[in-house]
TIRODO-669667 format. One line per field, with one value per residue (C-alpha): residue number from 1; x, y negated, z negated; chain. Coordinates in steps of 0.2 Angstrom, whole numbers, plus 5000, padded with zeros to 4 digits. Example, Ala and Ser with C-alpha at 12.3 -4.5 7.8 and 13.67 -1.06 7.14 Angstrom:
i <- [1/2]
px <- [5062/5068]
py <- [5022/5005]
pz <- [4961/4964]
ch <- [A/A]
This chain:
i <- [1/2/3/4/5/6/7/8/9/10/11/12/13/14/15/16/17/18/19/20/21/22/23/24/25/26/27/28/29/30/31/32/33/34/35/36/37/38/39/40/41/42/43/44/45/46/47/48/49/50/51/52/53/54/55/56/57/58/59/60/61/62/63/64/65/66/67/68/69/70/71/72/73/74/75/76/77/78/79/80/81/82/83/84/85/86/87/88/89/90/91/92/93/94/95/96/97/98/99/100/101/102/103/104/105/106/107/108/109/110/111/112/113/114/115/116/117/118/119/120/121/122/123/124/125/126/127/128/129/130/131/132/133/134/135/136/137/138/139/140/141/142/143/144/145/146/147/148/149/150/151/152/153/154/155/156/157/158/159/160/161/162/163/164/165/166/167/168/169/170/171/172/173/174/175/176/177/178/179/180/181/182/183/184/185/186/187/188/189/190/191/192/193/194/195/196/197/198/199/200/201/202/203/204/205/206/207/208/209/210/211/212/213/214/215/216/217/218/219/220/221/222/223/224/225/226/227/228/229/230/231/232/233/234/235/236/237/238/239/240/241/242/243/244/245/246/247/248/249/250/251/252/253/254/255/256/257/258/259/260/261/262/263/264/265/266/267/268/269/270/271/272/273/274/275/276/277/278/279/280/281/282/283/284/285/286/287/288/289/290/291/292/293/294/295/296/297/298/299/300/301/302/303/304/305/306/307/308/309/310/311/312/313/314/315/316/317/318/319/320/321/322/323/324/325/326/327/328/329/330/331/332/333/334/335/336/337/338/339/340/341/342/343/344/345/346/347/348/349/350/351/352/353/354/355/356/357/358/359/360/361/362/363/364/365/366/367/368/369/370/371/372/373/374/375/376/377/378/379/380/381/382/383/384/385/386/387/388/389/390/391/392/393/394/395/396/397/398/399/400/401/402/403/404/405/406/407/408/409/410/411/412/413/414/415/416/417/418/419/420/421]
px <- [5154/5134/5136/5128/5116/5122/5113/5123/5139/5139/5132/5137/5153/5151/5139/5144/5139/5121/5110/5094/5091/5100/5088/5096/5115/5118/5129/5124/5111/5108/5111/5126/5133/5130/5138/5154/5156/5156/5138/5133/5114/5099/5090/5075/5073/5057/5053/5051/5059/5074/5078/5095/5092/5101/5116/5117/5117/5131/5142/5138/5145/5163/5165/5161/5171/5158/5154/5138/5125/5108/5092/5074/5062/5049/5059/5069/5068/5071/5087/5093/5095/5105/5114/5122/5124/5135/5147/5151/5167/5174/5184/5169/5166/5181/5172/5155/5140/5128/5112/5103/5085/5074/5057/5056/5035/5034/5044/5027/5028/5037/5050/5054/5054/5067/5080/5077/5089/5103/5101/5102/5117/5126/5128/5121/5118/5103/5097/5079/5073/5053/5042/5028/5025/5035/5023/5012/5020/5036/5033/5035/5049/5059/5055/5060/5077/5079/5080/5067/5076/5061/5070/5061/5054/5071/5067/5070/5083/5093/5091/5098/5115/5114/5106/5120/5135/5126/5122/5141/5145/5136/5144/5163/5159/5148/5157/5148/5147/5133/5123/5106/5091/5093/5080/5084/5092/5079/5065/5070/5073/5055/5046/5055/5046/5060/5066/5086/5089/5073/5081/5098/5091/5078/5095/5103/5085/5088/5104/5102/5085/5095/5095/5110/5110/5122/5136/5130/5118/5104/5094/5077/5065/5050/5059/5062/5045/5041/5054/5048/5030/5021/5034/5033/5016/5021/5007/5005/4986/4985/5003/5007/5006/4987/4983/4993/4984/4966/4969/4975/4959/4948/4957/4956/4939/4935/4946/4934/4949/4941/4958/4965/4954/4955/4973/4971/4956/4967/4981/4970/4962/4980/4981/4966/4959/4941/4934/4947/4941/4923/4924/4932/4918/4904/4910/4916/4896/4891/4907/4911/4896/4882/4866/4875/4868/4860/4856/4876/4876/4863/4872/4889/4881/4873/4890/4897/4885/4889/4907/4907/4894/4904/4920/4938/4943/4924/4921/4932/4920/4905/4919/4926/4909/4906/4923/4918/4902/4909/4926/4913/4900/4895/4904/4895/4902/4888/4883/4901/4899/4883/4885/4902/4896/4881/4893/4904/4890/4885/4900/4903/4888/4877/4862/4848/4830/4820/4805/4791/4783/4795/4795/4786/4769/4771/4763/4758/4746/4730/4738/4739/4752/4740/4741/4760/4758/4763/4760/4757/4764/4756/4738/4746/4748/4763/4765/4774/4772/4784/4787/4804/4814/4831/4833/4834/4852/4854/4837/4843/4859/4860/4871/4867/4867/4862/4878/4880/4877/4860/4853/4855/4849/4833/4829/4834/4823/4807/4811/4814/4796/4786/4793/4792/4811]
py <- [5085/5082/5087/5071/5074/5079/5062/5051/5060/5058/5042/5032/5018/5009/5004/5016/5029/5022/5034/5023/5003/5001/4986/4978/4985/4991/4984/4964/4966/4952/4961/4967/4951/4942/4957/4955/4937/4941/4933/4927/4925/4931/4945/4955/4974/4980/4998/5015/5024/5034/5022/5015/4999/5003/5011/4997/4985/4995/4992/4972/4972/4981/4970/4953/4960/4958/4968/4976/4977/4987/4984/4995/4980/4996/4995/4981/4963/4946/4948/4961/4950/4937/4950/4952/4933/4933/4940/4927/4920/4935/4949/4958/4952/4942/4942/4936/4946/4954/4959/4973/4973/4988/4987/4970/4969/4977/4959/4947/4929/4922/4934/4932/4913/4915/4921/4905/4897/4908/4909/4891/4888/4902/4912/4927/4936/4943/4958/4963/4979/4984/4998/4985/4969/4957/4943/4950/4953/4941/4925/4911/4901/4915/4920/4904/4908/4924/4930/4946/4963/4976/4994/5006/5025/5035/5047/5065/5064/5051/5061/5077/5073/5069/5086/5095/5085/5091/5109/5108/5102/5115/5127/5123/5123/5140/5155/5165/5164/5153/5152/5146/5152/5141/5130/5126/5109/5102/5108/5099/5083/5086/5087/5074/5060/5047/5049/5053/5055/5066/5078/5079/5085/5097/5106/5105/5115/5126/5131/5133/5144/5154/5175/5182/5197/5210/5195/5182/5168/5163/5149/5153/5143/5147/5142/5127/5124/5126/5112/5100/5103/5088/5079/5071/5060/5044/5041/5030/5026/5007/5003/4998/5015/5018/5000/5003/5023/5011/5001/5012/5023/5010/5002/5020/5021/5002/5008/5024/5035/5051/5060/5047/5042/5063/5061/5047/5053/5070/5059/5052/5071/5078/5067/5070/5052/5053/5035/5025/5032/5033/5014/5012/5024/5016/4998/5004/5010/4991/4982/4990/4999/4989/4986/4996/5010/5007/5025/5026/5019/5032/5046/5039/5035/5055/5063/5052/5056/5074/5073/5066/5079/5094/5086/5093/5105/5105/5087/5085/5091/5080/5065/5072/5071/5053/5049/5058/5050/5032/5034/5040/5029/5013/4998/4981/4966/4956/4960/4952/4938/4931/4935/4927/4911/4910/4911/4897/4884/4888/4887/4870/4863/4863/4869/4855/4859/4875/4870/4868/4880/4894/4884/4893/4887/4870/4860/4848/4860/4868/4885/4892/4896/4885/4870/4868/4872/4891/4903/4920/4930/4945/4934/4930/4944/4954/4947/4932/4914/4900/4892/4884/4895/4886/4870/4854/4852/4870/4870/4873/4885/4905/4916/4931/4935/4950/4962/4969/4986/4996/4996/4977/4972/4982/4973/4957/4961/4965/4948/4940/4946/4941/4924/4919/4914]
pz <- [4896/4901/4922/4932/4945/4959/4968/4958/4961/4979/4978/4994/4989/5007/5019/5032/5021/5017/5024/5032/5031/5048/5049/5036/5035/5053/5064/5063/5051/5040/5024/5030/5036/5018/5009/5020/5016/4998/4994/4978/4985/4973/4979/4979/4986/4991/4997/4990/4978/4985/4999/4995/4984/4968/4979/4990/4974/4968/4982/4982/4965/4971/4984/4975/4960/4949/4934/4935/4923/4926/4918/4918/4917/4910/4894/4894/4883/4885/4872/4883/4897/4884/4877/4897/4897/4884/4891/4904/4906/4894/4897/4899/4914/4922/4940/4935/4931/4944/4937/4943/4936/4942/4941/4940/4941/4925/4918/4912/4920/4904/4906/4923/4920/4908/4921/4930/4920/4919/4940/4942/4931/4941/4925/4933/4952/4952/4962/4957/4965/4966/4973/4973/4986/4977/4984/4974/4956/4957/4949/4962/4956/4956/4973/4983/4974/4983/4998/5001/5011/5013/5011/5023/5022/5028/5042/5041/5056/5044/5029/5036/5036/5018/5015/5024/5014/4996/5005/5008/4992/4981/4994/4989/4970/4969/4962/4972/4991/4994/5013/5017/5030/5048/5044/5024/5030/5041/5029/5014/5023/5031/5016/5003/5011/5015/4998/4999/4981/4980/4993/4987/4970/4979/4986/4968/4961/4975/4972/4953/4955/4969/4962/4967/4978/4983/4976/4987/4983/4997/4998/5007/5015/5006/4991/4998/5003/4984/4978/4988/4991/4991/4991/5007/5001/4994/4985/4968/4962/4961/4970/4988/4995/4989/4996/5014/5015/5011/5026/5036/5035/5037/5053/5061/5056/5063/5077/5083/5080/5071/5069/5062/5052/5046/5043/5030/5021/5020/5011/4995/4994/4993/4979/4971/4973/4979/4972/4983/5003/4995/4993/5010/5019/5011/5015/5033/5037/5032/5040/5056/5061/5054/5064/5078/5068/5053/5048/5045/5031/5023/5029/5021/5004/5004/5008/4995/4983/4987/4986/4970/4963/4971/4964/4975/4982/4992/4991/5007/5017/5017/5015/5032/5039/5033/5042/5058/5058/5056/5067/5081/5079/5090/5082/5078/5065/5066/5049/5043/5053/5048/5028/5031/5041/5028/5012/5020/5022/5002/4998/5005/4997/5012/5003/5002/4993/4999/5011/5002/5011/5002/4985/4971/4968/4957/4946/4957/4971/4968/4963/4979/4992/5006/4997/5002/5020/5021/5036/5031/5044/5042/5046/5064/5080/5079/5061/5066/5066/5069/5053/5043/5032/5033/5023/5031/5035/5040/5050/5068/5059/5066/5056/5063/5083/5089/5095/5111/5107/5111/5094/5090/5110/5109/5095/5101/5117/5105/5096/5112/5117/5101/5099/5118/5120]
ch <- [A/A/A/A/A/A/A/A/A/A/A/A/A/A/A/A/A/A/A/A/A/A/A/A/A/A/A/A/A/A/A/A/A/A/A/A/A/A/A/A/A/A/A/A/A/A/A/A/A/A/A/A/A/A/A/A/A/A/A/A/A/A/A/A/A/A/A/A/A/A/A/A/A/A/A/A/A/A/A/A/A/A/A/A/A/A/A/A/A/A/A/A/A/A/A/A/A/A/A/A/A/A/A/A/A/A/A/A/A/A/A/A/A/A/A/A/A/A/A/A/A/A/A/A/A/A/A/A/A/A/A/A/A/A/A/A/A/A/A/A/A/A/A/A/A/A/A/A/A/A/A/A/A/A/A/A/A/A/A/A/A/A/A/A/A/A/A/A/A/A/A/A/A/A/A/A/A/A/A/A/A/A/A/A/A/A/A/A/A/A/A/A/A/A/A/A/A/A/A/A/A/A/A/A/A/A/A/A/A/A/A/A/A/A/A/A/A/A/A/A/A/A/A/A/A/A/A/A/A/A/A/A/A/A/A/A/A/A/A/A/A/A/A/A/A/A/A/A/A/A/A/A/A/A/A/A/A/A/A/A/A/A/A/A/A/A/A/A/A/A/A/A/A/A/A/A/A/A/A/A/A/A/A/A/A/A/A/A/A/A/A/A/A/A/A/A/A/A/A/A/A/A/A/A/A/A/A/A/A/A/A/A/A/A/A/A/A/A/A/A/A/A/A/A/A/A/A/A/A/A/A/A/A/A/A/A/A/A/A/A/A/A/A/A/A/A/A/A/A/A/A/A/A/A/A/A/A/A/A/A/A/A/A/A/A/A/A/A/A/A/A/A/A/A/A/A/A/A/A/A/A/A/A/A/A/A/A/A/A/A/A/A/A/A/A/A/A/A/A/A/A/A/A/A/A/A/A/A/A/A/A/A/A/A/A/A/A/A/A/A/A]
């Protein structure tokens, strides 16, 4: 008989045994109250892998006396769902059916819509899980008929008891005396990034890889690091983790925190992703620094180009330089506010005709811009002359306002002097 993975074998059978998610299943938690009441509610479990979504679905099925069917949307079809529905009312599912649909984001809109009929007539109770934001990936009508519960990463402190339990079981089973270095349980708990299943699997791998010495097995910290290496960082290109990391990098740059900026940049570098942080750095140069230090975009562009030519690992240096430049630079969002206000007016249709003096030479003129009363600024003192440039409907509108930083204030003073304001 094929040996079951240890993580499946010691899967919790009650809510009190579940690691983490106390905001949902702790004393007084909404999900716990629903489960204790024997709910038939349709639910969507959203969160990282290894945080208890499948485990809690199993517990719900047991407490409601429903027959649990599992499907994975990456491989399942609508016919698979229909085959399950055919068991309603039979000896195969006397108490009803609870369908656990993993990775629902891989069902297309039509497939998701097909579930509605079975949910509304009570044929099934649906628990769908996803590692991606359901508000982006789950069909609206299905969302409106379900309650979304967000599962959080499990802290190392919460994972530690599960690791110790797994090691204890392995010790009982081992034919040879089994022991481990003092820091091994904590190391495994810390390195597995809040994924309980991964932590337990790491324990099993450590045990299987251990070499007998003097008639006993010793699990070492060095082996634990190798088994769990890179596990602590969650990163899935194109997924929530990537966008969360990009958001954290951008906000750290905007918040002038170079330490945090370097931390989130390091996450991208560790994942081997150069493109995403480069885009964020280039964007921040205009969005958050802008006119307070206009040279920043030139520096950041040079750093990004250098990084792309170098590749990893050397690329980390110019990108770190760019991050530090942006995080420590003075800040201004006048560029964002200015173009945002201008685009809002254009989108609203407030455009009108171009001022006559700005138009190209038309057939009704002598072929000279002078005949359209255009004043050439370079022909006037200080290369400026008062003239209407905005359309009539917007002639008194101001989109750009000088920021309160040294660079923009210097420009403001210069133009106030020139324009006589």
